[in-house]
Structure formats: C-alpha cells, structure tokens
N, CA, C and O atoms as a GROMACS GRO file, in nm:
protein
  348
    1MET      N    1   0.085  -0.118   0.000
    1MET     CA    2   0.000   0.000   0.000
    1MET      C    3   0.089   0.124   0.000
    1MET      O    4   0.186   0.132   0.074
    2SER      N    5   0.053   0.215  -0.082
    2SER     CA    6   0.125   0.342  -0.093
    2SER      C    7   0.068   0.443   0.007
    2SER      O    8  -0.046   0.430   0.051
    3LEU      N    9   0.147   0.542   0.042
    3LEU     CA   10   0.098   0.649   0.130
    3LEU      C   11   0.001   0.740   0.057
    3LEU      O   12  -0.078   0.811   0.121
    4SER      N   13   0.006   0.740  -0.074
    4SER     CA   14  -0.086   0.825  -0.150
    4SER      C   15  -0.189   0.737  -0.221
    4SER      O   16  -0.168   0.617  -0.238
    5GLY      N   17  -0.295   0.797  -0.261
    5GLY     CA   18  -0.401   0.724  -0.330
    5GLY      C   19  -0.537   0.764  -0.277
    5GLY      O   20  -0.548   0.845  -0.185
    6SER      N   21  -0.638   0.708  -0.336
    6SER     CA   22  -0.774   0.742  -0.294
    6SER      C   23  -0.830   0.634  -0.202
    6SER      O   24  -0.788   0.519  -0.204
    7TYR      N   25  -0.926   0.676  -0.123
    7TYR     CA   26  -0.992   0.585  -0.028
    7TYR      C   27  -1.087   0.493  -0.104
    7TYR      O   28  -1.165   0.539  -0.187
    8ASP      N   29  -1.080   0.364  -0.074
    8ASP     CA   30  -1.169   0.266  -0.134
    8ASP      C   31  -1.284   0.238  -0.037
    8ASP      O   32  -1.263   0.173   0.065
    9PRO      N   33  -1.405   0.287  -0.068
    9PRO     CA   34  -1.517   0.266   0.024
    9PRO      C   35  -1.561   0.121   0.038
    9PRO      O   36  -1.647   0.089   0.120
   10ASN      N   37  -1.503   0.032  -0.043
   10ASN     CA   38  -1.537  -0.110  -0.036
   10ASN      C   39  -1.425  -0.194   0.022
   10ASN      O   40  -1.424  -0.316   0.007
   11ASN      N   41  -1.327  -0.129   0.090
   11ASN     CA   42  -1.221  -0.208   0.152
   11ASN      C   43  -1.281  -0.284   0.271
   11ASN      O   44  -1.388  -0.248   0.320
   12ILE      N   45  -1.212  -0.388   0.316
   12ILE     CA   46  -1.267  -0.475   0.420
   12ILE      C   47  -1.301  -0.399   0.547
   12ILE      O   48  -1.400  -0.431   0.613
   13PHE      N   49  -1.220  -0.300   0.583
   13PHE     CA   50  -1.244  -0.225   0.707
   13PHE      C   51  -1.367  -0.135   0.693
   13PHE      O   52  -1.443  -0.119   0.788
   14ALA      N   53  -1.385  -0.077   0.576
   14ALA     CA   54  -1.505   0.004   0.552
   14ALA      C   55  -1.630  -0.084   0.559
   14ALA      O   56  -1.732  -0.043   0.613
   15LEU      N   57  -1.620  -0.204   0.505
   15LEU     CA   58  -1.735  -0.296   0.510
   15LEU      C   59  -1.766  -0.339   0.654
   15LEU      O   60  -1.882  -0.356   0.689
   16ILE      N   61  -1.663  -0.356   0.735
   16ILE     CA   62  -1.685  -0.389   0.877
   16ILE      C   63  -1.756  -0.272   0.945
   16ILE      O   64  -1.852  -0.292   1.018
   17LEU      N   65  -1.708  -0.150   0.920
   17LEU     CA   66  -1.772  -0.032   0.980
   17LEU      C   67  -1.918  -0.018   0.939
   17LEU      O   68  -2.001   0.026   1.018
   18LYS      N   69  -1.949  -0.055   0.815
   18LYS     CA   70  -2.086  -0.045   0.764
   18LYS      C   71  -2.173  -0.162   0.810
   18LYS      O   72  -2.294  -0.163   0.784
   19GLY      N   73  -2.113  -0.260   0.877
   19GLY     CA   74  -2.189  -0.377   0.922
   19GLY      C   75  -2.212  -0.479   0.813
   19GLY      O   76  -2.295  -0.568   0.828
   20LYS      N   77  -2.138  -0.468   0.702
   20LYS     CA   78  -2.155  -0.561   0.591
   20LYS      C   79  -2.063  -0.682   0.600
   20LYS      O   80  -2.080  -0.779   0.527
   21GLU      N   81  -1.964  -0.676   0.690
   21GLU     CA   82  -1.875  -0.788   0.718
   21GLU      C   83  -1.875  -0.808   0.869
   21GLU      O   84  -1.881  -0.711   0.944
   22PRO      N   85  -1.867  -0.932   0.915
   22PRO     CA   86  -1.870  -0.958   1.059
   22PRO      C   87  -1.738  -0.926   1.127
   22PRO      O   88  -1.632  -0.923   1.063
   23CYS      N   89  -1.746  -0.903   1.256
   23CYS     CA   90  -1.625  -0.888   1.339
   23CYS      C   91  -1.664  -0.916   1.483
   23CYS      O   92  -1.781  -0.913   1.520
   24PHE      N   93  -1.562  -0.945   1.564
   24PHE     CA   94  -1.583  -0.964   1.707
   24PHE      C   95  -1.547  -0.832   1.773
   24PHE      O   96  -1.430  -0.801   1.794
   25ARG      N   97  -1.650  -0.753   1.807
   25ARG     CA   98  -1.631  -0.620   1.863
   25ARG      C   99  -1.590  -0.628   2.009
   25ARG      O  100  -1.648  -0.704   2.087
   26VAL      N  101  -1.490  -0.548   2.046
   26VAL     CA  102  -1.451  -0.541   2.186
   26VAL      C  103  -1.479  -0.403   2.245
   26VAL      O  104  -1.484  -0.386   2.367
   27TYR      N  105  -1.498  -0.304   2.157
   27TYR     CA  106  -1.529  -0.168   2.203
   27TYR      C  107  -1.587  -0.091   2.084
   27TYR      O  108  -1.544  -0.108   1.970
   28GLU      N  109  -1.686  -0.007   2.114
   28GLU     CA  110  -1.740   0.080   2.010
   28GLU      C  111  -1.808   0.199   2.073
   28GLU      O  112  -1.880   0.186   2.172
   29ASP      N  113  -1.784   0.315   2.017
   29ASP     CA  114  -1.858   0.436   2.051
   29ASP      C  115  -1.870   0.519   1.924
   29ASP      O  116  -1.848   0.467   1.814
   30ASP      N  117  -1.903   0.647   1.937
   30ASP     CA  118  -1.921   0.730   1.818
   30ASP      C  119  -1.789   0.766   1.750
   30ASP      O  120  -1.791   0.814   1.636
   31VAL      N  121  -1.676   0.744   1.816
   31VAL     CA  122  -1.546   0.781   1.761
   31VAL      C  123  -1.472   0.663   1.697
   31VAL      O  124  -1.410   0.678   1.592
   32ALA      N  125  -1.479   0.546   1.760
   32ALA     CA  126  -1.396   0.434   1.715
   32ALA      C  127  -1.466   0.300   1.732
   32ALA      O  128  -1.559   0.285   1.811
   33LEU      N  129  -1.418   0.204   1.655
   33LEU     CA  130  -1.460   0.064   1.665
   33LEU      C  131  -1.334  -0.018   1.685
   33LEU      O  132  -1.239  -0.007   1.608
   34ALA      N  133  -1.333  -0.102   1.788
   34ALA     CA  134  -1.222  -0.193   1.814
   34ALA      C  135  -1.273  -0.336   1.802
   34ALA      O  136  -1.380  -0.370   1.854
   35PHE      N  137  -1.196  -0.419   1.732
   35PHE     CA  138  -1.236  -0.558   1.714
   35PHE      C  139  -1.113  -0.646   1.706
   35PHE      O  140  -1.003  -0.600   1.678
   36MET      N  141  -1.135  -0.774   1.733
   36MET     CA  142  -1.025  -0.870   1.733
   36MET      C  143  -0.981  -0.898   1.589
   36MET      O  144  -1.064  -0.906   1.498
   37ASP      N  145  -0.852  -0.913   1.570
   37ASP     CA  146  -0.794  -0.947   1.440
   37ASP      C  147  -0.824  -1.094   1.411
   37ASP      O  148  -0.807  -1.179   1.499
   38ILE      N  149  -0.868  -1.127   1.289
   38ILE     CA  150  -0.896  -1.267   1.258
   38ILE      C  151  -0.768  -1.346   1.232
   38ILE      O  152  -0.769  -1.469   1.233
   39PHE      N  153  -0.657  -1.275   1.207
   39PHE     CA  154  -0.526  -1.338   1.192
   39PHE      C  155  -0.430  -1.274   1.293
   39PHE      O  156  -0.338  -1.203   1.255
   40PRO      N  157  -0.452  -1.300   1.423
   40PRO     CA  158  -0.374  -1.230   1.526
   40PRO      C  159  -0.225  -1.263   1.522
   40PRO      O  160  -0.186  -1.378   1.500
   41GLN      N  161  -0.144  -1.161   1.543
   41GLN     CA  162   0.001  -1.178   1.553
   41GLN      C  163   0.040  -1.217   1.695
   41GLN      O  164   0.148  -1.271   1.719
   42ALA      N  165  -0.048  -1.188   1.789
   42ALA     CA  166  -0.026  -1.221   1.930
   42ALA      C  167  -0.163  -1.228   1.997
   42ALA      O  168  -0.261  -1.174   1.945
   43GLU      N  169  -0.169  -1.294   2.113
   43GLU     CA  170  -0.294  -1.302   2.188
   43GLU      C  171  -0.347  -1.161   2.215
   43GLU      O  172  -0.273  -1.075   2.262
   44GLY      N  173  -0.473  -1.138   2.186
   44GLY     CA  174  -0.534  -1.009   2.213
   44GLY      C  175  -0.515  -0.906   2.104
   44GLY      O  176  -0.555  -0.790   2.120
   45HIS      N  177  -0.453  -0.945   1.991
   45HIS     CA  178  -0.429  -0.850   1.882
   45HIS      C  179  -0.562  -0.788   1.838
   45HIS      O  180  -0.652  -0.855   1.788
   46THR      N  181  -0.572  -0.658   1.859
   46THR     CA  182  -0.697  -0.585   1.836
   46THR      C  183  -0.674  -0.471   1.739
   46THR      O  184  -0.571  -0.404   1.745
   47LEU      N  185  -0.768  -0.451   1.650
   47LEU     CA  186  -0.763  -0.341   1.554
   47LEU      C  187  -0.861  -0.233   1.598
   47LEU      O  188  -0.971  -0.264   1.644
   48ILE      N  189  -0.821  -0.108   1.585
   48ILE     CA  190  -0.905   0.004   1.626
   48ILE      C  191  -0.913   0.102   1.510
   48ILE      O  192  -0.811   0.152   1.462
   49MET      N  193  -1.036   0.130   1.467
   49MET     CA  194  -1.056   0.217   1.351
   49MET      C  195  -1.140   0.339   1.388
   49MET      O  196  -1.235   0.328   1.466
   50PRO      N  197  -1.106   0.452   1.332
   50PRO     CA  198  -1.191   0.570   1.352
   50PRO      C  199  -1.319   0.555   1.272
   50PRO      O  200  -1.318   0.496   1.164
   51LYS      N  201  -1.428   0.607   1.324
   51LYS     CA  202  -1.557   0.592   1.258
   51LYS      C  203  -1.604   0.715   1.181
   51LYS      O  204  -1.684   0.703   1.089
   52LYS      N  205  -1.555   0.832   1.217
   52LYS     CA  206  -1.608   0.956   1.159
   52LYS      C  207  -1.546   0.995   1.026
   52LYS      O  208  -1.600   1.080   0.956
   53VAL      N  209  -1.435   0.934   0.989
   53VAL     CA  210  -1.363   0.976   0.870
   53VAL      C  211  -1.328   0.857   0.782
   53VAL      O  212  -1.318   0.744   0.830
   54GLU      N  213  -1.310   0.884   0.656
   54GLU     CA  214  -1.260   0.783   0.563
   54GLU      C  215  -1.110   0.806   0.551
   54GLU      O  216  -1.065   0.896   0.480
   55ALA      N  217  -1.033   0.724   0.619
   55ALA     CA  218  -0.888   0.739   0.622
   55ALA      C  219  -0.822   0.607   0.583
   55ALA      O  220  -0.858   0.502   0.634
   56ARG      N  221  -0.725   0.613   0.493
   56ARG     CA  222  -0.651   0.494   0.453
   56ARG      C  223  -0.548   0.455   0.558
   56ARG      O  224  -0.514   0.338   0.572
   57HIS      N  225  -0.500   0.554   0.633
   57HIS     CA  226  -0.400   0.531   0.736
   57HIS      C  227  -0.398   0.652   0.830
   57HIS      O  228  -0.470   0.750   0.808
   58PHE      N  229  -0.318   0.643   0.932
   58PHE     CA  230  -0.313   0.746   1.037
   58PHE      C  231  -0.285   0.885   0.981
   58PHE      O  232  -0.341   0.983   1.031
   59LEU      N  233  -0.201   0.896   0.880
   59LEU     CA  234  -0.166   1.026   0.825
   59LEU      C  235  -0.284   1.095   0.756
   59LEU      O  236  -0.281   1.217   0.737
   60ASP      N  237  -0.386   1.020   0.720
   60ASP     CA  238  -0.505   1.077   0.657
   60ASP      C  239  -0.604   1.135   0.758
   60ASP      O  240  -0.696   1.206   0.718
   61LEU      N  241  -0.586   1.106   0.886
   61LEU     CA  242  -0.679   1.156   0.986
   61LEU      C  243  -0.669   1.307   0.999
   61LEU      O  244  -0.558   1.360   1.010
   62PRO      N  245  -0.781   1.378   0.998
   62PRO     CA  246  -0.777   1.522   1.026
   62PRO      C  247  -0.726   1.544   1.168
   62PRO      O  248  -0.757   1.466   1.258
   63VAL      N  249  -0.648   1.648   1.187
   63VAL     CA  250  -0.583   1.672   1.316
   63VAL      C  251  -0.685   1.677   1.430
   63VAL      O  252  -0.654   1.632   1.541
   64GLN      N  253  -0.803   1.730   1.407
   64GLN     CA  254  -0.903   1.740   1.514
   64GLN      C  255  -0.960   1.604   1.554
   64GLN      O  256  -1.024   1.592   1.659
   65GLU      N  257  -0.938   1.501   1.474
   65GLU     CA  258  -0.985   1.366   1.506
   65GLU      C  259  -0.878   1.282   1.577
   65GLU      O  260  -0.911   1.180   1.638
   66VAL      N  261  -0.752   1.324   1.571
   66VAL     CA  262  -0.643   1.245   1.627
   66VAL      C  263  -0.657   1.227   1.778
   66VAL      O  264  -0.646   1.115   1.828
   67GLY      N  265  -0.680   1.335   1.850
   67GLY     CA  266  -0.690   1.327   1.997
   67GLY      C  267  -0.802   1.235   2.043
   67GLY      O  268  -0.776   1.144   2.122
   68PRO      N  269  -0.925   1.255   1.998
   68PRO     CA  270  -1.033   1.165   2.039
   68PRO      C  271  -1.008   1.019   2.000
   68PRO      O  272  -1.039   0.927   2.076
   69TYR      N  273  -0.952   0.998   1.881
   69TYR     CA  274  -0.922   0.862   1.835
   69TYR      C  275  -0.815   0.798   1.924
   69TYR      O  276  -0.831   0.685   1.968
   70MET      N  277  -0.707   0.871   1.951
   70MET     CA  278  -0.599   0.814   2.032
   70MET      C  279  -0.643   0.789   2.176
   70MET      O  280  -0.591   0.699   2.241
   71ALA      N  281  -0.738   0.867   2.226
   71ALA     CA  282  -0.792   0.841   2.360
   71ALA      C  283  -0.860   0.704   2.362
   71ALA      O  284  -0.850   0.631   2.461
   72ARG      N  285  -0.928   0.668   2.255
   72ARG     CA  286  -0.992   0.536   2.247
   72ARG      C  287  -0.888   0.426   2.231
   72ARG      O  288  -0.903   0.319   2.289
   73VAL      N  289  -0.782   0.452   2.154
   73VAL     CA  290  -0.674   0.354   2.140
   73VAL      C  291  -0.616   0.324   2.277
   73VAL      O  292  -0.594   0.208   2.311
   74GLN      N  293  -0.590   0.427   2.355
   74GLN     CA  294  -0.534   0.408   2.489
   74GLN      C  295  -0.632   0.332   2.579
   74GLN      O  296  -0.590   0.244   2.654
   75LYS      N  297  -0.759   0.364   2.572
   75LYS     CA  298  -0.861   0.298   2.654
   75LYS      C  299  -0.866   0.148   2.625
   75LYS      O  300  -0.872   0.067   2.717
   76VAL      N  301  -0.865   0.113   2.498
   76VAL     CA  302  -0.869  -0.028   2.459
   76VAL      C  303  -0.740  -0.098   2.500
   76VAL      O  304  -0.744  -0.210   2.549
   77ALA      N  305  -0.626  -0.033   2.480
   77ALA     CA  306  -0.497  -0.092   2.519
   77ALA      C  307  -0.492  -0.117   2.669
   77ALA      O  308  -0.444  -0.222   2.713
   78GLN      N  309  -0.540  -0.023   2.749
   78GLN     CA  310  -0.541  -0.041   2.893
   78GLN      C  311  -0.631  -0.158   2.933
   78GLN      O  312  -0.597  -0.233   3.024
   79ALA      N  313  -0.743  -0.174   2.866
   79ALA     CA  314  -0.833  -0.287   2.895
   79ALA      C  315  -0.766  -0.419   2.858
   79ALA      O  316  -0.782  -0.518   2.929
   80MET      N  317  -0.691  -0.421   2.748
   80MET     CA  318  -0.621  -0.543   2.709
   80MET      C  319  -0.512  -0.580   2.809
   80MET      O  320  -0.491  -0.698   2.839
   81VAL      N  321  -0.444  -0.479   2.862
   81VAL     CA  322  -0.341  -0.504   2.963
   81VAL      C  323  -0.406  -0.565   3.088
   81VAL      O  324  -0.355  -0.662   3.144
   82ARG      N  325  -0.520  -0.509   3.131
   82ARG     CA  326  -0.590  -0.564   3.247
   82ARG      C  327  -0.638  -0.707   3.223
   82ARG      O  328  -0.628  -0.792   3.310
   83ALA      N  329  -0.689  -0.731   3.104
   83ALA     CA  330  -0.746  -0.862   3.074
   83ALA      C  331  -0.641  -0.969   3.050
   83ALA      O  332  -0.659  -1.084   3.091
   84LEU      N  333  -0.531  -0.935   2.985
   84LEU     CA  334  -0.434  -1.036   2.942
   84LEU      C  335  -0.303  -1.035   3.020
   84LEU      O  336  -0.226  -1.130   3.011
   85ASN      N  337  -0.276  -0.929   3.096
   85ASN     CA  338  -0.155  -0.917   3.175
   85ASN      C  339  -0.029  -0.954   3.093
   85ASN      O  340   0.046  -1.043   3.133
   86PRO      N  341  -0.006  -0.885   2.980
   86PRO     CA  342   0.110  -0.917   2.897
   86PRO      C  343   0.241  -0.873   2.962
   86PRO      O  344   0.241  -0.794   3.057
   87ASP      N  345   0.351  -0.926   2.910
   87ASP     CA  346   0.485  -0.886   2.957
   87ASP      C  347   0.510  -0.739   2.928
   87ASP      O  348   0.617  -0.688   2.961
   0.00000   0.00000   0.00000
C-alpha cells in the first residue's frame, strides 16, 4: 500500500464499519470501533478504527480527530493489559 491514493469505500475495514462484514467487537462508541484481528500476531491482537472519517491510514486523519481517536486507542490498550496481563 502506498501512502498516496484514494480511499476505497469497499475495503474490508469500511465494510466492517458499515456492518456488511462480521467482526468480534470489543469496544465501540461514536469515535472508534475496536475488534479482534482474525489473523492475530499475538494473543489479544486488536484493531481500532476511527468511525467519523474515511482514512486509509493514520496520516489521513484530520488533526481534530487524532486526539479523540488516540484516547480510544489508549482505553482499549489499557483494557487489554488488564485482561491479558502481557509482559
């Protein structure tokens, strides 16, 4: 994947956000959706996506969305630490 290009509204993550593809949700609010990876690299591997914007990657996020999104990333990560007690 290149850093440049257009957003594909039919990518797998967009379809998950639209409810057209299944996922195991671990957290969701108006800002973000967190779900378990179907091909985990480690126990508890979780993906967290912003819901308000169409972004191909972190650099595409509008600056005003970064703070609220990262707050959710931290919240989910803290819950995973409590649940799984990783090294």
